[in-house]
KOLDO-820875 format. One record per residue: x, y, z of N, C-alpha, C, CB in turn. Coordinates in nm, 2 decimals, padded with zeros to 4 digits. Glycine has a CB too. Example, Ala and Ser with C-alpha at 12.3 -4.5 7.8 and 13.67 -1.06 7.14 Angstrom:
{atom {01.32 -00.57 00.78} {01.23 -00.45 00.78} {01.32 -00.33 00.78} {01.13 -00.45 00.90}}
{atom {01.28 -00.22 00.71} {01.37 -00.11 00.71} {01.29 00.00 00.79} {01.41 -00.06 00.57}}
***
This chain:
{atom {09.92 10.92 10.43} {10.01 10.98 10.52} {10.10 10.88 10.57} {09.93 11.05 10.64}}
{atom {10.13 10.77 10.52} {10.22 10.65 10.57} {10.35 10.69 10.58} {10.22 10.51 10.48}}
{atom {10.39 10.79 10.51} {10.52 10.84 10.53} {10.56 10.92 10.66} {10.55 10.93 10.41}}
{atom {10.46 10.96 10.71} {10.48 11.04 10.85} {10.54 10.96 10.96} {10.34 11.09 10.91}}
{atom {10.64 11.02 11.01} {10.71 10.94 11.13} {10.67 11.00 11.26} {10.87 10.94 11.12}}
{atom {10.69 10.92 11.34} {10.69 10.96 11.51} {10.73 11.09 11.52} {10.78 10.87 11.61}}
{atom {10.87 11.11 11.46} {10.95 11.24 11.51} {10.88 11.36 11.42} {11.13 11.22 11.48}}
{atom {10.81 11.33 11.30} {10.73 11.43 11.24} {10.62 11.47 11.30} {10.70 11.40 11.11}}
{atom {10.56 11.38 11.37} {10.43 11.42 11.47} {10.49 11.50 11.58} {10.35 11.29 11.55}}
{atom {10.59 11.46 11.64} {10.64 11.55 11.76} {10.67 11.67 11.72} {10.76 11.51 11.83}}
{atom {10.74 11.70 11.62} {10.75 11.84 11.57} {10.65 11.92 11.54} {10.81 11.84 11.47}}
{atom {10.54 11.85 11.50} {10.41 11.94 11.47} {10.31 11.97 11.58} {10.32 11.88 11.37}}
{atom {10.35 11.90 11.71} {10.25 11.93 11.84} {10.31 12.06 11.87} {10.26 11.81 11.97}}
{atom {10.18 12.14 11.93} {10.20 12.27 11.97} {10.14 12.27 12.10} {10.14 12.37 11.88}}
{atom {10.16 12.36 12.17} {10.08 12.40 12.30} {10.02 12.54 12.29} {10.17 12.39 12.45}}
{atom {09.89 12.55 12.34} {09.83 12.68 12.32} {09.71 12.69 12.42} {09.79 12.69 12.16}}
{atom {09.65 12.79 12.45} {09.54 12.81 12.54} {09.43 12.78 12.49} {09.54 12.91 12.59}}
{atom {09.32 12.74 12.57} {09.17 12.71 12.54} {09.12 12.80 12.44} {09.07 12.72 12.66}}
{atom {09.15 12.95 12.46} {09.10 13.04 12.37} {09.13 13.02 12.23} {09.14 13.14 12.41}}
{atom {09.23 12.95 12.20} {09.26 12.93 12.05} {09.18 12.80 12.02} {09.44 12.92 12.01}}
{atom {09.15 12.71 12.09} {09.07 12.58 12.04} {08.95 12.61 12.04} {09.08 12.45 12.12}}
{atom {08.89 12.70 12.13} {08.73 12.71 12.15} {08.67 12.73 12.02} {08.69 12.83 12.24}}
{atom {08.71 12.83 11.94} {08.63 12.83 11.81} {08.60 12.72 11.72} {08.68 12.91 11.74}}
{atom {08.69 12.62 11.75} {08.67 12.50 11.68} {08.58 12.38 11.73} {08.79 12.44 11.67}}
{atom {08.53 12.43 11.86} {08.44 12.34 11.93} {08.31 12.29 11.84} {08.39 12.42 12.05}}
{atom {08.27 12.40 11.78} {08.15 12.37 11.69} {08.14 12.27 11.59} {08.12 12.47 11.62}}
{atom {08.28 12.26 11.54} {08.32 12.14 11.43} {08.30 12.00 11.48} {08.48 12.16 11.37}}
{atom {08.29 11.91 11.40} {08.28 11.77 11.45} {08.39 11.70 11.45} {08.20 11.70 11.38}}
{atom {08.51 11.76 11.41} {08.65 11.71 11.39} {08.75 11.71 11.52} {08.71 11.80 11.28}}
{atom {08.68 11.78 11.63} {08.76 11.81 11.75} {08.76 11.66 11.85} {08.70 11.94 11.83}}
{atom {08.89 11.62 11.87} {08.90 11.50 11.95} {08.97 11.51 12.07} {08.95 11.39 11.88}}
{atom {08.94 11.47 12.18} {09.04 11.48 12.31} {09.11 11.37 12.34} {08.97 11.50 12.43}}
{atom {09.23 11.36 12.34} {09.32 11.24 12.39} {09.32 11.24 12.55} {09.48 11.26 12.33}}
{atom {09.29 11.12 12.61} {09.28 11.11 12.75} {09.42 11.13 12.80} {09.22 10.97 12.79}}
{atom {09.42 11.19 12.93} {09.53 11.23 12.99} {09.66 11.12 13.00} {09.49 11.28 13.12}}
{atom {09.60 10.98 13.02} {09.69 10.89 13.05} {09.77 10.84 12.92} {09.61 10.77 13.13}}
{atom {09.74 10.88 12.82} {09.78 10.85 12.69} {09.91 10.94 12.64} {09.66 10.87 12.60}}
{atom {10.00 10.88 12.57} {10.09 10.96 12.51} {10.04 11.02 12.39} {10.21 10.90 12.49}}
{atom {10.05 11.17 12.39} {09.98 11.23 12.28} {10.05 11.21 12.15} {09.96 11.38 12.30}}
{atom {10.17 11.19 12.15} {10.24 11.20 12.01} {10.21 11.05 11.95} {10.42 11.25 12.02}}
{atom {10.20 10.94 12.06} {10.17 10.80 11.99} {10.05 10.81 11.94} {10.18 10.69 12.08}}
{atom {09.94 10.86 12.01} {09.81 10.86 11.96} {09.80 10.93 11.82} {09.73 10.94 12.06}}
{atom {09.84 11.05 11.82} {09.84 11.13 11.70} {09.92 11.06 11.57} {09.91 11.26 11.73}}
{atom {10.03 10.97 11.61} {10.08 10.89 11.51} {10.00 10.78 11.47} {10.20 10.83 11.54}}
{atom {09.93 10.72 11.55} {09.84 10.60 11.49} {09.74 10.66 11.42} {09.77 10.52 11.59}}
{atom {09.67 10.79 11.45} {09.58 10.84 11.38} {09.62 10.89 11.23} {09.52 10.94 11.46}}
{atom {09.75 10.95 11.25} {09.80 10.99 11.10} {09.84 10.85 11.01} {09.95 11.08 11.12}}
{atom {09.86 10.75 11.06} {09.89 10.61 11.00} {09.75 10.56 10.95} {09.96 10.49 11.11}}
{atom {09.64 10.63 11.00} {09.50 10.56 10.96} {09.50 10.42 11.00} {09.47 10.55 10.80}}
{atom {09.54 10.38 11.11} {09.53 10.25 11.15} {09.39 10.23 11.24} {09.66 10.21 11.24}}
{atom {09.28 10.21 11.12} {09.16 10.20 11.18} {09.12 10.11 11.30} {09.09 10.16 11.10}}
{atom {09.19 09.98 11.30} {09.15 09.89 11.43} {09.20 09.97 11.54} {09.22 09.73 11.43}}
{atom {09.31 10.03 11.54} {09.36 10.09 11.66} {09.28 10.21 11.71} {09.49 10.12 11.65}}
{atom {09.22 10.29 11.62} {09.16 10.40 11.62} {09.01 10.36 11.68} {09.16 10.46 11.48}}
{atom {08.96 10.27 11.63} {08.82 10.22 11.68} {08.86 10.16 11.84} {08.76 10.09 11.56}}
{atom {08.96 10.09 11.86} {08.99 10.04 11.99} {09.00 10.16 12.10} {09.12 09.96 11.99}}
{atom {09.06 10.27 12.05} {09.09 10.41 12.13} {08.94 10.45 12.15} {09.20 10.53 12.04}}
{atom {08.85 10.46 12.06} {08.72 10.53 12.07} {08.63 10.43 12.15} {08.65 10.56 11.91}}
{atom {08.65 10.31 12.15} {08.57 10.23 12.22} {08.59 10.23 12.38} {08.58 10.11 12.16}}
{atom {08.72 10.26 12.40} {08.77 10.26 12.57} {08.77 10.41 12.59} {08.96 10.18 12.60}}
{atom {08.73 10.51 12.51} {08.72 10.64 12.56} {08.85 10.71 12.58} {08.64 10.65 12.68}}
{atom {08.96 10.65 12.51} {09.10 10.69 12.51} {09.11 10.81 12.41} {09.20 10.57 12.46}}
{atom {09.01 10.82 12.31} {08.99 10.96 12.23} {08.84 10.97 12.24} {09.04 10.96 12.05}}
{atom {08.80 11.09 12.25} {08.66 11.10 12.26} {08.62 11.27 12.22} {08.60 11.05 12.41}}
{atom {08.50 11.29 12.19} {08.46 11.41 12.16} {08.43 11.50 12.29} {08.35 11.40 12.08}}
{atom {08.41 11.64 12.28} {08.41 11.71 12.40} {08.26 11.71 12.44} {08.46 11.85 12.37}}
{atom {08.27 11.69 12.59} {08.15 11.67 12.65} {08.09 11.81 12.70} {08.17 11.57 12.76}}
{atom {07.96 11.83 12.74} {07.90 11.97 12.76} {07.99 12.01 12.90} {07.71 11.96 12.78}}
{atom {08.01 11.91 13.00} {08.05 11.93 13.12} {08.21 12.01 13.11} {08.04 11.78 13.21}}
{atom {08.29 11.91 13.04} {08.42 11.96 13.01} {08.42 12.10 12.93} {08.49 11.86 12.92}}
{atom {08.33 12.13 12.82} {08.33 12.26 12.76} {08.30 12.36 12.86} {08.22 12.27 12.64}}
{atom {08.20 12.35 12.97} {08.19 12.45 13.07} {08.29 12.47 13.15} {08.09 12.42 13.13}}
{atom {08.37 12.37 13.16} {08.50 12.38 13.26} {08.59 12.47 13.20} {08.57 12.24 13.30}}
{atom {08.63 12.42 13.07} {08.73 12.50 13.02} {08.70 12.63 12.95} {08.80 12.42 12.95}}
{atom {08.57 12.66 12.94} {08.53 12.79 12.88} {08.55 12.89 13.02} {08.36 12.78 12.81}}
{atom {08.57 12.83 13.14} {08.59 12.93 13.27} {08.73 12.94 13.28} {08.54 12.87 13.40}}
{atom {08.81 12.87 13.20} {08.97 12.90 13.22} {09.03 12.91 13.08} {09.05 12.77 13.32}}
{atom {09.01 13.03 13.01} {09.07 13.06 12.87} {09.20 13.04 12.85} {09.04 13.19 12.82}}
{atom {09.29 13.05 12.96} {09.43 13.03 12.94} {09.47 12.89 12.98} {09.52 13.15 13.01}}
{atom {09.40 12.81 13.01} {09.42 12.67 13.02} {09.49 12.60 12.90} {09.31 12.62 13.04}}
{atom {09.62 12.54 12.92} {09.70 12.49 12.80} {09.65 12.34 12.77} {09.88 12.48 12.84}}
{atom {09.67 12.30 12.63} {09.66 12.21 12.57} {09.77 12.19 12.48} {09.53 12.21 12.53}}
{atom {09.80 12.05 12.46} {09.87 12.00 12.35} {09.77 12.00 12.22} {09.92 11.85 12.38}}
{atom {09.83 12.05 12.10} {09.73 12.06 11.98} {09.82 11.98 11.88} {09.68 12.22 11.93}}
{atom {09.76 11.93 11.78} {09.80 11.89 11.65} {09.67 11.88 11.55} {09.88 11.76 11.66}}
{atom {09.72 11.93 11.44} {09.60 11.91 11.32} {09.68 11.81 11.24} {09.57 12.07 11.22}}
{atom {09.56 11.71 11.22} {09.56 11.60 11.14} {09.45 11.60 11.05} {09.57 11.47 11.21}}
{atom {09.47 11.68 10.96} {09.33 11.73 10.87} {09.27 11.58 10.83} {09.36 11.83 10.70}}
{atom {09.14 11.58 10.85} {09.04 11.71 10.89} {09.04 11.71 11.04} {08.86 11.68 10.82}}
{atom {09.11 11.64 11.12} {09.09 11.62 11.26} {09.19 11.71 11.33} {09.10 11.47 11.31}}
{atom {09.15 11.77 11.46} {09.22 11.85 11.56} {09.22 11.77 11.68} {09.15 11.98 11.60}}
{atom {09.33 11.73 11.73} {09.34 11.65 11.87} {09.41 11.74 11.94} {09.42 11.50 11.88}}
{atom {09.34 11.74 12.06} {09.39 11.81 12.18} {09.40 11.73 12.32} {09.30 11.92 12.19}}
{atom {09.49 11.75 12.40} {09.51 11.71 12.51} {09.53 11.80 12.63} {09.61 11.63 12.50}}
{atom {09.47 11.79 12.75} {09.51 11.88 12.86} {09.65 11.86 12.90} {09.42 11.86 12.98}}
{atom {09.68 11.98 12.92} {09.84 11.98 12.99} {09.80 12.01 13.14} {09.96 12.11 12.91}}
{atom {09.84 11.89 13.21} {09.81 11.88 13.35} {09.92 11.95 13.43} {09.79 11.74 13.39}}
{atom {09.89 12.04 13.53} {09.99 12.10 13.63} {10.06 11.99 13.69} {09.92 12.18 13.74}}
{atom {10.18 11.99 13.70} {10.26 11.90 13.77} {10.29 11.95 13.91} {10.39 11.87 13.69}}
***
């Protein structure tokens, strides 16, 4: 995937409700991007298969798996919006915060 550009990544990002993401929770390929990070930048790093940067983000909990408390909260708000991108085999999401 080394030919993927940041512009390509930005074009692939979608916004959807939790009800679209919820069926994918059982799969081990769902990762959440921390709110303070730029979603497109993180997706680009993963698409470039930059293992060192990905390991660093995982160790700092900048990207993480869904926790039960968060799952419970989001299941209560099916229309909650998220940024979403599929980087096979991974699904990355980031909560869209109300401004």
